FIPABA-990243 format. One record per residue: chain; x, y, z of N, C-alpha, C in turn; residue number from 1; residue in three letters. Coordinates in steps of 0.05 Angstrom, whole numbers. Layout:
BEGIN
("A", (X, Y, Z), (X, Y, Z), (X, Y, Z), NUM, "Ala");
...
END
This chain:
BEGIN
("A", (-420, 429, -978), (-438, 421, -959), (-433, 384, -965), 1, "Met");
("A", (-436, 373, -979), (-423, 347, -990), (-401, 337, -970), 2, "Ala");
("A", (-387, 351, -973), (-356, 346, -962), (-364, 347, -929), 3, "Thr");
("A", (-370, 367, -921), (-368, 368, -893), (-396, 351, -883), 4, "Gln");
("A", (-420, 336, -901), (-431, 312, -888), (-415, 288, -901), 5, "Gln");
("A", (-399, 287, -907), (-373, 260, -916), (-361, 258, -886), 6, "Arg");
("A", (-352, 284, -881), (-333, 281, -855), (-345, 281, -834), 7, "Arg");
("A", (-372, 292, -834), (-384, 279, -798), (-390, 260, -809), 8, "Arg");
("A", (-396, 244, -827), (-406, 219, -829), (-381, 201, -829), 9, "Gly");
("A", (-357, 203, -820), (-334, 189, -821), (-323, 190, -785), 10, "Arg");
("A", (-338, 205, -778), (-330, 220, -740), (-333, 187, -732), 11, "Ser");
("A", (-321, 178, -722), (-319, 157, -693), (-327, 172, -675), 12, "Arg");
("A", (-348, 150, -657), (-360, 155, -618), (-332, 145, -607), 13, "Pro");
("A", (-321, 173, -584), (-304, 174, -567), (-299, 143, -556), 14, "Pro");
("A", (-274, 136, -541), (-269, 112, -533), (-274, 116, -506), 15, "Arg");
("A", (-291, 100, -497), (-299, 94, -459), (-274, 92, -444), 16, "Arg");
("A", (-269, 107, -435), (-240, 102, -409), (-256, 102, -380), 17, "Thr");
("A", (-279, 95, -377), (-284, 92, -351), (-281, 63, -336), 18, "Glu");
("A", (-270, 75, -306), (-267, 48, -302), (-274, 27, -295), 19, "Lys");
("A", (-280, 2, -288), (-295, -22, -282), (-305, -22, -255), 20, "Pro");
("A", (-327, -17, -244), (-339, -14, -216), (-339, -42, -200), 21, "Thr");
("A", (-338, -38, -168), (-325, -66, -160), (-335, -83, -164), 22, "Pro");
("A", (-369, -77, -167), (-385, -101, -179), (-378, -120, -200), 23, "Leu");
("A", (-359, -111, -226), (-352, -121, -245), (-328, -138, -245), 24, "Glu");
("A", (-312, -124, -217), (-290, -147, -217), (-283, -169, -217), 25, "Trp");
("A", (-277, -184, -218), (-270, -213, -207), (-247, -221, -194), 26, "Ala");
("A", (-249, -214, -172), (-221, -230, -159), (-210, -248, -162), 27, "Pro");
("A", (-181, -257, -165), (-165, -283, -173), (-151, -287, -141), 28, "Lys");
("A", (-147, -263, -124), (-135, -280, -100), (-142, -275, -74), 29, "Thr");
("A", (-146, -287, -55), (-156, -285, -28), (-163, -267, -18), 30, "Lys");
("A", (-141, -244, -18), (-144, -220, -1), (-160, -199, -24), 31, "Leu");
("A", (-162, -203, -51), (-181, -188, -64), (-212, -204, -55), 32, "Gly");
("A", (-216, -229, -49), (-246, -236, -41), (-254, -228, -18), 33, "Thr");
("A", (-240, -230, -3), (-244, -205, 32), (-246, -178, 25), 34, "Leu");
("A", (-233, -167, 12), (-239, -146, 4), (-267, -133, -15), 35, "Val");
("A", (-268, -147, -37), (-304, -152, -51), (-318, -155, -36), 36, "Lys");
("A", (-324, -184, -19), (-344, -191, 3), (-349, -175, 34), 37, "Thr");
("A", (-322, -147, 33), (-331, -134, 57), (-317, -135, 80), 38, "Gly");
("A", (-295, -163, 84), (-291, -170, 99), (-267, -153, 114), 39, "Lys");
("A", (-252, -145, 98), (-222, -121, 90), (-237, -106, 90), 40, "Ile");
("A", (-239, -78, 107), (-257, -51, 96), (-226, -26, 96), 41, "Lys");
("A", (-215, -27, 101), (-188, -13, 106), (-164, -23, 92), 42, "Thr");
("A", (-147, -4, 85), (-116, -14, 71), (-104, -20, 99), 43, "Met");
("A", (-106, -10, 116), (-80, -23, 141), (-97, -46, 150), 44, "Lys");
("A", (-121, -58, 141), (-127, -86, 151), (-114, -101, 124), 45, "Glu");
("A", (-115, -96, 105), (-105, -107, 80), (-62, -121, 87), 46, "Ala");
("A", (-57, -95, 89), (-33, -104, 92), (-14, -110, 119), 47, "Leu");
("A", (-34, -117, 134), (-34, -124, 161), (-41, -159, 163), 48, "His");
("A", (-59, -157, 144), (-66, -189, 142), (-50, -215, 128), 49, "Ser");
("A", (-20, -207, 125), (-7, -229, 115), (-7, -240, 89), 50, "Gly");
("A", (-31, -233, 80), (-32, -239, 37), (-16, -209, 19), 51, "Leu");
("A", (-15, -229, 3), (12, -219, -14), (-17, -202, -24), 52, "Pro");
("A", (-5, -170, -39), (-17, -148, -49), (-15, -160, -83), 53, "Leu");
("A", (-37, -176, -97), (-27, -179, -121), (-46, -168, -146), 54, "Arg");
("A", (-71, -156, -137), (-88, -145, -162), (-94, -104, -145), 55, "Glu");
("A", (-91, -93, -166), (-88, -61, -174), (-117, -50, -161), 56, "Thr");
("A", (-137, -69, -159), (-161, -66, -150), (-161, -68, -125), 57, "Glu");
("A", (-150, -75, -115), (-153, -76, -81), (-151, -47, -69), 58, "Ile");
("A", (-120, -36, -79), (-124, -4, -73), (-137, 9, -85), 59, "Val");
("A", (-146, 14, -109), (-170, 20, -119), (-191, 35, -95), 60, "Asp");
("A", (-204, -3, -90), (-229, 16, -71), (-225, 20, -36), 61, "Ile");
("A", (-199, 7, -27), (-195, 12, 5), (-177, 41, -3), 62, "Leu");
("A", (-166, 52, -16), (-164, 86, -24), (-175, 100, -40), 63, "Leu");
("A", (-189, 123, -27), (-211, 144, -40), (-194, 153, -56), 64, "Glu");
("A", (-167, 160, -64), (-156, 180, -76), (-124, 165, -77), 65, "Glu");
("A", (-120, 166, -99), (-91, 149, -110), (-74, 169, -123), 66, "Val");
("A", (-53, 195, -117), (-35, 207, -141), (-20, 190, -148), 67, "Asn");
("A", (-2, 195, -173), (14, 176, -190), (31, 202, -195), 68, "Asp");
("A", (61, 195, -198), (86, 214, -205), (102, 198, -214), 69, "Glu");
("A", (109, 205, -244), (132, 203, -253), (162, 204, -248), 70, "Val");
("A", (172, 191, -236), (199, 195, -226), (226, 196, -251), 71, "Ile");
("A", (221, 180, -273), (247, 181, -287), (237, 163, -312), 72, "Asp");
("A", (239, 167, -346), (238, 167, -361), (268, 159, -378), 73, "Val");
("A", (271, 135, -371), (295, 126, -385), (296, 112, -415), 74, "Asn");
("A", (310, 112, -432), (304, 107, -466), (333, 81, -467), 75, "Met");
("A", (327, 56, -462), (346, 38, -472), (343, 22, -505), 76, "Val");
("A", (370, 21, -511), (370, 11, -539), (386, -25, -539), 77, "Gln");
("A", (384, -34, -555), (391, -60, -569), (396, -63, -593), 78, "Arg");
("A", (420, -70, -594), (424, -82, -627), (422, -108, -630), 79, "Met");
("A", (410, -110, -645), (400, -137, -665), (402, -148, -687), 80, "Thr");
("A", (399, -167, -697), (407, -172, -732), (383, -161, -745), 81, "Asp");
("A", (362, -158, -735), (343, -143, -758), (343, -111, -742), 82, "Ser");
("A", (368, -98, -726), (362, -77, -727), (365, -67, -692), 83, "Gly");
("A", (356, -35, -699), (363, -30, -660), (332, -27, -652), 84, "Arg");
("A", (332, -50, -631), (309, -43, -612), (312, -24, -583), 85, "Arg");
("A", (288, -8, -588), (289, 15, -572), (264, 17, -550), 86, "Val");
("A", (274, 14, -525), (246, 13, -498), (254, 24, -482), 87, "Lys");
("A", (231, 31, -463), (231, 48, -448), (224, 48, -422), 88, "Phe");
("A", (238, 48, -405), (248, 37, -369), (232, 69, -350), 89, "Val");
("A", (211, 59, -348), (193, 79, -333), (195, 72, -299), 90, "Ile");
("A", (199, 89, -283), (190, 90, -259), (172, 119, -243), 91, "Thr");
("A", (150, 96, -234), (127, 113, -219), (129, 113, -193), 92, "Val");
("A", (119, 134, -180), (108, 129, -160), (80, 145, -141), 93, "Ala");
("A", (68, 129, -132), (34, 131, -123), (35, 131, -95), 94, "Val");
("A", (22, 144, -86), (3, 151, -62), (-13, 159, -67), 95, "Gly");
("A", (-23, 161, -27), (-55, 182, -26), (-53, 206, -7), 96, "Asn");
("A", (-26, 214, -2), (-19, 233, 10), (-30, 234, 40), 97, "Asn");
("A", (-26, 206, 47), (-34, 202, 66), (-27, 174, 87), 98, "Asp");
("A", (4, 172, 87), (2, 149, 101), (7, 117, 83), 99, "Gly");
("A", (5, 129, 65), (15, 94, 42), (20, 108, 12), 100, "Tyr");
("A", (48, 96, 4), (58, 97, -12), (80, 78, -24), 101, "Val");
("A", (78, 78, -57), (83, 54, -66), (108, 57, -92), 102, "Gly");
("A", (124, 50, -101), (138, 54, -125), (139, 22, -144), 103, "Ile");
("A", (139, 35, -171), (147, 14, -183), (163, 24, -210), 104, "Gly");
("A", (162, -1, -228), (185, 8, -252), (176, -21, -279), 105, "Gln");
("A", (177, -10, -290), (160, -17, -317), (183, -15, -346), 106, "Ala");
("A", (181, -39, -365), (185, -24, -389), (175, -39, -410), 107, "Lys");
("A", (172, -24, -430), (158, -23, -452), (171, -14, -479), 108, "Gly");
("A", (152, -10, -499), (156, -3, -525), (148, 33, -529), 109, "Arg");
("A", (122, 30, -514), (105, 57, -516), (106, 62, -487), 110, "Glu");
("A", (112, 87, -478), (118, 108, -463), (88, 107, -444), 111, "Val");
("A", (65, 105, -462), (40, 106, -449), (33, 89, -436), 112, "Gly");
("A", (39, 64, -443), (29, 26, -434), (53, 25, -415), 113, "Ala");
("A", (73, 35, -417), (100, 29, -396), (90, 46, -373), 114, "Ser");
("A", (82, 75, -373), (69, 86, -346), (46, 74, -333), 115, "Ile");
("A", (27, 59, -353), (1, 46, -335), (13, 19, -316), 116, "Arg");
("A", (32, 12, -332), (48, -18, -323), (61, -11, -301), 117, "Lys");
("A", (72, 7, -303), (91, 19, -272), (75, 33, -249), 118, "Ala");
("A", (54, 41, -264), (28, 50, -243), (20, 19, -231), 119, "Ile");
("A", (8, 12, -242), (-2, -21, -229), (24, -40, -214), 120, "Glu");
("A", (45, -36, -215), (70, -49, -207), (69, -29, -172), 121, "Thr");
("A", (63, -3, -175), (76, 12, -156), (49, 8, -140), 122, "Ala");
("A", (30, 3, -150), (5, -4, -122), (3, -25, -119), 123, "Lys");
("A", (19, -52, -127), (25, -75, -117), (43, -77, -92), 124, "Thr");
("A", (61, -47, -94), (83, -50, -77), (85, -32, -60), 125, "Asn");
("A", (59, -26, -57), (38, -4, -34), (50, -16, 0), 126, "Met");
("A", (59, 10, 15), (72, 3, 40), (52, 20, 57), 127, "Ile");
("A", (55, 23, 88), (43, 38, 99), (66, 50, 122), 128, "Glu");
("A", (71, 69, 121), (87, 91, 138), (77, 103, 163), 129, "Ile");
("A", (96, 109, 174), (94, 123, 207), (92, 145, 210), 130, "Arg");
("A", (79, 168, 212), (81, 193, 224), (84, 201, 253), 131, "Arg");
("A", (97, 230, 258), (90, 229, 282), (103, 258, 283), 132, "Gly");
("A", (115, 273, 315), (128, 301, 319), (153, 274, 329), 133, "Cys");
("A", (171, 267, 314), (200, 269, 324), (219, 279, 334), 134, "Gly");
("A", (217, 309, 323), (238, 333, 326), (233, 339, 352), 135, "Ser");
("A", (259, 349, 363), (264, 354, 394), (257, 392, 398), 136, "Trp");
("A", (259, 400, 374), (253, 421, 376), (218, 436, 366), 137, "Glu");
("A", (202, 417, 365), (178, 420, 363), (167, 411, 386), 138, "Cys");
("A", (161, 381, 377), (143, 380, 409), (111, 388, 403), 139, "Gly");
("A", (103, 384, 390), (71, 400, 378), (56, 370, 389), 140, "Cys");
("A", (63, 345, 382), (44, 321, 380), (34, 314, 357), 141, "Gly");
("A", (36, 324, 341), (22, 327, 309), (40, 307, 294), 142, "Lys");
("A", (27, 300, 269), (37, 277, 254), (40, 286, 230), 143, "Ala");
("A", (66, 309, 227), (71, 319, 210), (102, 318, 191), 144, "His");
("A", (114, 295, 209), (137, 291, 196), (145, 267, 213), 145, "Thr");
("A", (167, 249, 198), (171, 216, 212), (179, 218, 252), 146, "Ile");
("A", (176, 200, 252), (183, 204, 284), (209, 195, 291), 147, "Pro");
("A", (219, 184, 274), (260, 180, 277), (273, 178, 250), 148, "Phe");
("A", (293, 183, 264), (319, 186, 241), (315, 149, 224), 149, "Ala");
("A", (314, 157, 196), (319, 123, 187), (336, 130, 158), 150, "Ile");
("A", (346, 105, 148), (363, 108, 129), (356, 89, 118), 151, "Ser");
("A", (365, 99, 86), (354, 83, 71), (383, 78, 43), 152, "Gly");
("A", (385, 50, 33), (409, 47, 6), (403, 33, -11), 153, "Lys");
("A", (410, 42, -38), (396, 34, -66), (432, 38, -84), 154, "Ser");
("A", (442, 21, -86), (464, 26, -108), (485, 38, -91), 155, "Gly");
("A", (495, 61, -104), (511, 70, -93), (496, 99, -67), 156, "Ser");
("A", (475, 104, -73), (458, 125, -60), (456, 116, -25), 157, "Val");
("A", (456, 125, -15), (447, 122, 16), (437, 156, 23), 158, "Glu");
("A", (415, 148, 39), (401, 181, 48), (393, 169, 72), 159, "Ile");
("A", (401, 196, 83), (388, 192, 121), (365, 207, 126), 160, "Thr");
("A", (339, 212, 132), (322, 225, 137), (309, 224, 162), 161, "Leu");
("A", (310, 254, 173), (315, 262, 202), (289, 283, 203), 162, "Lys");
("A", (272, 274, 232), (258, 297, 238), (261, 323, 231), 163, "Pro");
("A", (235, 337, 230), (242, 367, 234), (220, 376, 240), 164, "Ala");
("A", (221, 410, 247), (203, 417, 261), (180, 431, 245), 165, "Pro");
("A", (156, 443, 252), (137, 446, 229), (151, 477, 224), 166, "Gln");
("A", (140, 487, 183), (145, 498, 175), (169, 497, 171), 167, "Gly");
("A", (184, 477, 169), (214, 474, 151), (207, 464, 122), 168, "Ile");
("A", (193, 442, 118), (176, 441, 92), (201, 411, 86), 169, "Gly");
("A", (204, 409, 63), (217, 387, 58), (242, 391, 43), 170, "Leu");
("A", (259, 396, 61), (287, 396, 54), (301, 379, 49), 171, "Ala");
("A", (299, 365, 20), (307, 349, 5), (313, 352, -13), 172, "Thr");
("A", (319, 330, -40), (323, 337, -67), (299, 322, -74), 173, "Gly");
("A", (288, 337, -106), (263, 340, -119), (265, 304, -116), 174, "Glu");
("A", (263, 299, -128), (259, 259, -125), (252, 265, -93), 175, "Val");
("A", (259, 259, -72), (257, 244, -52), (226, 270, -38), 176, "Ala");
("A", (229, 298, -52), (208, 312, -45), (176, 298, -56), 177, "Lys");
("A", (183, 279, -85), (158, 277, -95), (146, 254, -75), 178, "Lys");
("A", (166, 238, -72), (155, 208, -56), (142, 217, -23), 179, "Ile");
("A", (153, 226, -10), (155, 246, 7), (129, 256, 12), 180, "Leu");
("A", (117, 279, -12), (93, 291, -12), (71, 268, -15), 181, "Thr");
("A", (74, 241, -27), (44, 233, -36), (53, 210, -14), 182, "Leu");
("A", (71, 200, 3), (68, 193, 21), (55, 205, 48), 183, "Ala");
("A", (57, 230, 51), (33, 256, 70), (56, 266, 93), 184, "Gly");
("A", (81, 260, 74), (106, 275, 103), (96, 309, 94), 185, "Ile");
("A", (108, 319, 113), (111, 352, 107), (127, 359, 119), 186, "Gln");
("A", (148, 351, 128), (172, 367, 143), (190, 344, 147), 187, "Asp");
("A", (223, 349, 138), (233, 329, 139), (260, 340, 125), 188, "Cys");
("A", (282, 331, 138), (311, 340, 137), (321, 315, 125), 189, "Trp");
("A", (328, 316, 101), (360, 299, 83), (386, 303, 77), 190, "Ala");
("A", (396, 276, 83), (424, 279, 84), (439, 258, 70), 191, "Phe");
("A", (443, 265, 36), (445, 231, 19), (476, 236, 17), 192, "Thr");
("A", (487, 209, 10), (519, 208, 0), (518, 187, -28), 193, "Lys");
("A", (533, 182, -35), (534, 175, -67), (520, 189, -85), 194, "Gly");
("A", (521, 178, -109), (515, 190, -131), (490, 195, -143), 195, "Lys");
("A", (480, 212, -129), (446, 216, -119), (430, 232, -155), 196, "Thr");
("A", (456, 236, -170), (438, 249, -198), (434, 220, -223), 197, "Lys");
("A", (435, 195, -213), (416, 170, -216), (395, 163, -192), 198, "Thr");
("A", (376, 180, -224), (350, 184, -205), (333, 166, -193), 199, "Thr");
("A", (337, 137, -203), (325, 109, -196), (333, 98, -175), 200, "Val");
("A", (353, 98, -173), (374, 90, -144), (367, 103, -116), 201, "Asn");
("A", (364, 130, -129), (357, 156, -103), (325, 146, -101), 202, "Tyr");
("A", (315, 144, -115), (278, 135, -110), (278, 113, -92), 203, "Ala");
("A", (292, 92, -94), (298, 73, -90), (296, 65, -58), 204, "Lys");
("A", (322, 86, -52), (340, 96, -29), (318, 107, -15), 205, "Ala");
("A", (294, 126, -17), (283, 143, -15), (259, 118, 6), 206, "Val");
("A", (252, 100, -13), (233, 87, -10), (248, 64, 13), 207, "Phe");
("A", (261, 51, 14), (276, 32, 27), (268, 45, 58), 208, "Asn");
("A", (281, 66, 57), (287, 90, 83), (254, 85, 90), 209, "Ala");
("A", (235, 90, 75), (207, 91, 84), (200, 61, 99), 210, "Leu");
("A", (201, 37, 80), (209, 22, 89), (220, 10, 126), 211, "Gln");
("A", (241, 21, 128), (246, 12, 150), (232, 36, 171), 212, "Glu");
("A", (218, 54, 159), (203, 64, 189), (180, 52, 192), 213, "Asn");
("A", (174, 34, 173), (148, 19, 172), (150, -8, 187), 214, "Ser");
("A", (177, -15, 187), (188, -50, 198), (197, -37, 222), 215, "Glu");
("A", (209, -15, 234), (223, -12, 259), (207, -14, 277), 216, "Met");
("A", (217, -30, 303), (190, -37, 330), (197, -7, 347), 217, "Arg");
("A", (171, -3, 364), (173, 28, 377), (165, 18, 399), 218, "Val");
("A", (169, 30, 419), (154, 21, 447), (136, 27, 452), 219, "Arg");
("A", (119, 19, 474), (74, 43, 475), (89, 63, 485), 220, "Ser");
("A", (111, 69, 512), (111, 91, 515), (115, 111, 497), 221, "Asn");
("A", (134, 106, 475), (138, 129, 456), (123, 127, 425), 222, "Glu");
("A", (106, 111, 434), (85, 120, 415), (66, 134, 425), 223, "Ile");
("A", (61, 132, 448), (40, 160, 465), (57, 186, 465), 224, "Ala");
("A", (72, 181, 470), (90, 216, 472), (96, 221, 442), 225, "Lys");
("A", (102, 213, 426), (117, 222, 400), (79, 233, 387), 226, "Ile");
("A", (69, 207, 394), (40, 213, 384), (45, 205, 352), 227, "Gly");
("A", (55, 173, 346), (58, 160, 330), (26, 161, 309), 228, "Ile");
("A", (27, 164, 287), (9, 152, 268), (15, 137, 249), 229, "Val");
("A", (-4, 116, 249), (7, 86, 226), (-16, 86, 204), 230, "Ser");
("A", (-7, 100, 180), (-28, 102, 168), (-38, 121, 159), 231, "Gly");
("A", (-76, 121, 146), (-85, 139, 144), (-83, 154, 170), 232, "Asn");
("A", (-89, 190, 161), (-84, 202, 194), (-113, 213, 186), 233, "Leu");
("A", (-129, 205, 171), (-164, 217, 172), (-166, 198, 199), 234, "Ala");
("A", (-162, 169, 192), (-178, 151, 213), (-177, 164, 246), 235, "Ile");
("A", (-146, 176, 254), (-130, 176, 280), (-139, 158, 295), 236, "Gln");
("A", (-121, 128, 280), (-121, 107, 293), (-94, 108, 315), 237, "Lys");
("A", (-86, 99, 333), (-65, 106, 341), (-48, 65, 346), 238, "Leu");
("A", (-28, 70, 343), (-18, 47, 349), (-27, 26, 374), 239, "Glu");
("A", (-43, 6, 373), (-56, -6, 399), (-25, -11, 422), 240, "Pro");
("A", (-39, -5, 438), (-18, -6, 467), (-24, -35, 473), 241, "Glu");
("A", (-4, -43, 484), (-9, -70, 497), (-16, -73, 530), 242, "Pro");
("A", (-43, -79, 525), (-63, -93, 556), (-43, -95, 580), 243, "Thr");
("A", (-40, -80, 602), (-28, -94, 618), (-36, -118, 627), 244, "Pro");
("A", (-13, -134, 648), (-28, -161, 661), (-28, -151, 686), 245, "Val");
("A", (-53, -159, 699), (-59, -144, 730), (-49, -180, 748), 246, "Ser");
("A", (-32, -185, 758), (-20, -213, 782), (-35, -204, 805), 247, "Val");
("A", (-47, -228, 808), (-68, -232, 834), (-44, -235, 858), 248, "Lys");
("A", (-29, -217, 879), (-16, -241, 902), (-35, -254, 917), 249, "Arg");
("A", (-29, -276, 925), (-42, -289, 942), (-31, -291, 960), 250, "Glu");
("A", (-38, -287, 991), (-29, -292, 1019), (-15, -315, 1027), 251, "Asp");
("A", (1, -313, 1035), (-1, -346, 1050), (-5, -357, 1070), 252, "Ala");
END
């Protein structure tokens, strides 16, 4: 009994791992101040504000649920006078499975700390993507695939993503499937070139293709035809079409 009481006395309370509330967060950037004061309420407004995204709390507040996926864990070694130094390079992808995705990389001596740092870096690299029904075989008008073919490159890896009809799924590699799932794309075809076994370059090539998707200019009539949705699909907001200018003709 005495030994049991001693063991019970030595036990420590569990550590708190709760996230700080938005009221406890002290923003350090202009964008963070606008988010905390309520002037910017959506992730779309934050990315289109022109201000750099430097704080991870902005993503945690504006997006309800953010999932992360470890893409690659690589161990690197360096020989010094004191001995061999070992570090881990972690590549992580984050997304809300509904129009927003990011990728980040971090290096450290511990795997857990490096993963947390990579997640923070990925959140600051968050981008908004477009979705629609760009497949001529489907024509359903729903935002289940990419609206048009896009290409990306990183190192020797080149990837081309093409729209697919409903029911095809993600006909891609495992790395591209993880990133596209976090982005909210349900159907897609992928064609790759180069050494796709280099996981990091493969992931960066997919992310580069999604960046081209968000930066490409699209005509207003194509937006309505394909049903392109930018960002969160739950909001159901199409990109605004330019208002026609009416010119009054004066008789001489």
